C-alpha positions as CSV (number, residue, x, y, z in Angstrom):
1,M,0.1,0.0,0.2
2,G,1.4,3.4,-0.7
3,I,-0.1,7.0,-1.0
4,V,-0.9,8.8,-3.8
5,K,-1.5,12.3,-4.2
6,I,-4.3,13.7,-6.2
7,D,-5.2,17.5,-6.4
8,D,-8.3,18.6,-4.1
9,E,-10.8,18.7,-6.8
10,L,-10.0,15.2,-7.8
11,H,-10.5,14.4,-4.4
12,A,-13.7,16.2,-3.9
13,E,-15.0,14.1,-7.2
14,A,-14.2,10.8,-5.6
15,R,-15.6,11.7,-2.4
16,R,-19.1,12.6,-4.2
17,A,-18.5,9.1,-6.3
18,S,-17.8,7.1,-3.4
19,A,-20.9,8.2,-1.7
20,V,-23.1,7.4,-4.8
21,M,-21.3,4.2,-5.3
22,C,-21.3,3.0,-1.6
23,R,-17.7,2.7,-1.7
24,S,-14.9,4.3,0.6
25,I,-12.8,7.1,-1.2
26,N,-10.0,4.3,-1.7
27,A,-12.2,1.7,-3.1
28,Q,-13.5,4.5,-5.4
29,A,-10.1,5.6,-6.7
30,E,-8.9,2.1,-7.0
31,F,-11.8,1.3,-8.9
32,W,-10.9,4.5,-11.3
33,M,-7.4,3.5,-11.6
34,T,-8.0,-0.2,-12.6
35,I,-10.6,0.9,-15.2
36,G,-8.5,3.4,-16.4
37,R,-5.7,0.9,-16.5
38,L,-7.6,-1.7,-18.5
39,A,-9.0,1.1,-20.7
40,E,-5.7,2.0,-21.7
41,A,-4.5,-1.5,-22.7
42,N,-7.8,-2.3,-24.4
43,P,-8.6,1.2,-26.3
44,T,-11.4,-0.6,-28.2
45,L,-13.5,-1.6,-25.2
46,S,-16.5,0.7,-23.8
47,F,-16.4,1.1,-20.3
48,N,-19.6,-1.2,-20.1
49,E,-17.7,-3.7,-21.7
50,I,-14.7,-3.7,-19.1
51,V,-17.0,-3.6,-16.5
52,R,-19.0,-6.5,-17.7
53,R,-15.9,-8.7,-18.3
54,R,-14.4,-7.8,-14.8
55,Y,-17.7,-9.0,-13.6
56,E,-17.9,-12.3,-15.5
57,A,-14.2,-12.8,-14.5
58,A,-15.4,-12.8,-11.0
59,Q,-18.1,-15.0,-11.1
60,P,-17.2,-18.1,-9.0
61,R,-16.7,-20.8,-11.6
62,P,-18.5,-24.3,-11.2
63,V,-17.0,-27.4,-9.4
64,A,-16.6,-30.2,-11.8
65,A,-18.0,-33.3,-10.4
């Protein structure tokens, strides 16, 4: 874990978004950074597609019998 310095306006935006999305400020900033990193790595994907893929990847996999 480390400290990331951001300007006051961006911090206020993260605080506002975190309240709406029911996340902590740190979790909101982490979400934005993760989505931004994935968007840079996959410039042809939309925000919704990136989120959908992350959601699908987080689903538990069925156990084979």
